[in-house]
C-alpha positions in Angstrom: 99.4 111.2 96.9 96.8 111.1 94.0 94.1 111.6 96.8 95.9 114.5 98.2 95.7 116.5 94.8 92.7 118.7 93.9 91.2 116.6 90.9 90.3 119.9 89.1 94.1 121.1 89.2 95.5 121.4 86.0 98.7 119.4 85.1 100.4 122.6 84.3 99.8 124.0 87.8 101.7 121.0 89.2 105.3 120.9 90.3 107.5 118.4 88.5 107.8 116.6 92.0 103.9 116.2 92.3 103.8 114.9 88.8 106.5 112.5 89.1 104.8 111.0 92.5 101.6 110.9 90.5 103.1 108.8 87.9 105.1 106.6 90.2 101.9 105.8 91.9 100.0 105.0 89.0 102.7 102.6 87.7 103.0 101.0 91.1 99.3 100.5 91.3 99.1 99.0 87.8 102.1 96.5 88.6 100.1 95.7 91.7 96.9 95.2 89.9 98.6 93.1 87.4 99.8 90.8 90.2 103.6 90.1 89.4 106.9 91.3 90.3 108.7 93.0 87.0 111.9 91.7 88.8 111.3 88.4 89.6 113.9 86.1 88.5 116.5 88.6 88.1 119.8 88.8 90.2 121.5 91.7 91.3 125.1 92.2 89.7 128.0 91.5 92.2 129.1 95.4 92.3 125.6 96.2 93.0 125.4 93.9 96.0 128.7 95.5 97.1 127.3 99.1 96.8 124.3 98.1 98.9 126.5 96.4 101.6 128.5 99.6 101.8 125.4 101.8 102.0 123.7 99.7 104.6 126.9 99.8 106.6 127.2 103.7 106.3 130.5 103.5 104.6 129.1 105.0 101.3 127.9 108.8 101.1 124.3 109.4 100.4 122.5 112.7 99.7 119.0 113.5 100.1 116.5 113.2 96.8 116.1 116.8 96.7 119.9 117.8 97.0 120.4 115.1 94.3 118.2 116.6 91.8 119.3 120.1 92.6 122.8 119.0 91.7 121.4 117.4 88.4 119.9 120.6 87.6 123.0 122.7 88.0 124.8 120.0 85.8 127.0 118.7 88.6 128.3 115.3 89.0 126.4 113.0 91.4 
């Protein structure tokens, strides 16, 4: 993503989505450079494991990323 953005572009000209992608990419790159997994040794809670199982089995309704944020912006429950 960073390589695709014009380096002369002002931050104020970026969309929120572009800015979020840039920040995520930078954080991911730094974690990789540090050579460690911040979640190493952590365990998932049983309720999270169950949600993942349901999600992978297609039992849990999911919505696209942009639809999720549109609902958040409108103040709807997600």
